[in-house]
N, C-alpha and C positions, 0 to 999 in steps of 0.2 A: 464360808469361803467359796463354796461352789456357786452360790447365788451371786456373789460379787463378780466371779469370773464370768458367769453367764451374762450378767449385766454389762460388763466390759465388752464382751463379744457382741452383744446386742447393740451397744453404742457404736462400735466400729462398723457393724453391718448397716446401721441406720445412716451413719456418716457416709459410708460408701454408696449407699442407695441415693442419698441426697446429692452427693457429688456427681454420680452418674446422671441423675435427673437434671441437674444444673447444666451438665455438659450437653445432654440431648436437647433440652428446651431452649437454652440461651446461647451457649458458645458455638455449638456446631452450626446452627443456622446463620450466625453472624459470619463465621468463617466461609460458609458456602456462598453467602451474598458477596463477600469480599472477593472470592475466587472468580465468581461469575462476572463481577464488575471488571476485574482485571482482564478476563478473557474477552469481554465485549470491547474494552478499550484497545486491546491488541488487535482484535478483528477490525475495528474502525481505523486503526493506524495502518493495518495491512491494506485495507480498501483504499485509503488515501494514497498509499505508495503505488498501488496498481493504477489508480486514476492518473496520478502524476506521470507514471511511465507511459500510459496510453497517450496522454496529452503530448509528451515529449516526442513519442513516435509519430504522432500526427503532424507535429510541427516540422519534424525532419522530412517527412514525406512532402509536405507543402514546400519546404525550402528546396528540396531536390527538384520538384516540379518547376519551381520558379527559376532555378538554375538551368534546367533543360530548355525552358522557354527563352531565357536570355541567350543561351548558346545558339538556339535556333534562329533568333532574331539577328544575332551577329553574323551567323553563316549566310542568311539571306542578304544582309547588307553587303557582305563581302562579295557574294555572287553578283549582286546588282552593280557594284563598283567595277568588278571585272568585266561585266557585260558592257558597261559604258566605255571603259578603256578600250575594249576591242572595237566598238563602234567608232570611237574617235580615231583609232589607228587605221581602220579601214577607210575613213574619209580622207586621210592624208594621201595626196597623190604621190605615187612612187617615182 
């Protein structure tokens, strides 16, 4: 009776050891790889978002600069037309 009880305990210990070994050698590394792959994918996605935000900011800066240039061109045209009108008015005899 005592021997069979010790054999049962030995079997459970052996199964526990094998389960622990299986966990350490096979399952845990696979879980680690999967976690690292998910982290690297998240990092890549974050970098893509950052790149897109930088690109959008650069486009906005370029658009704003183009708008300033257009406003400057329109202001110069208006000043030139005003100058021409003044010259034409001065040429008219009073």
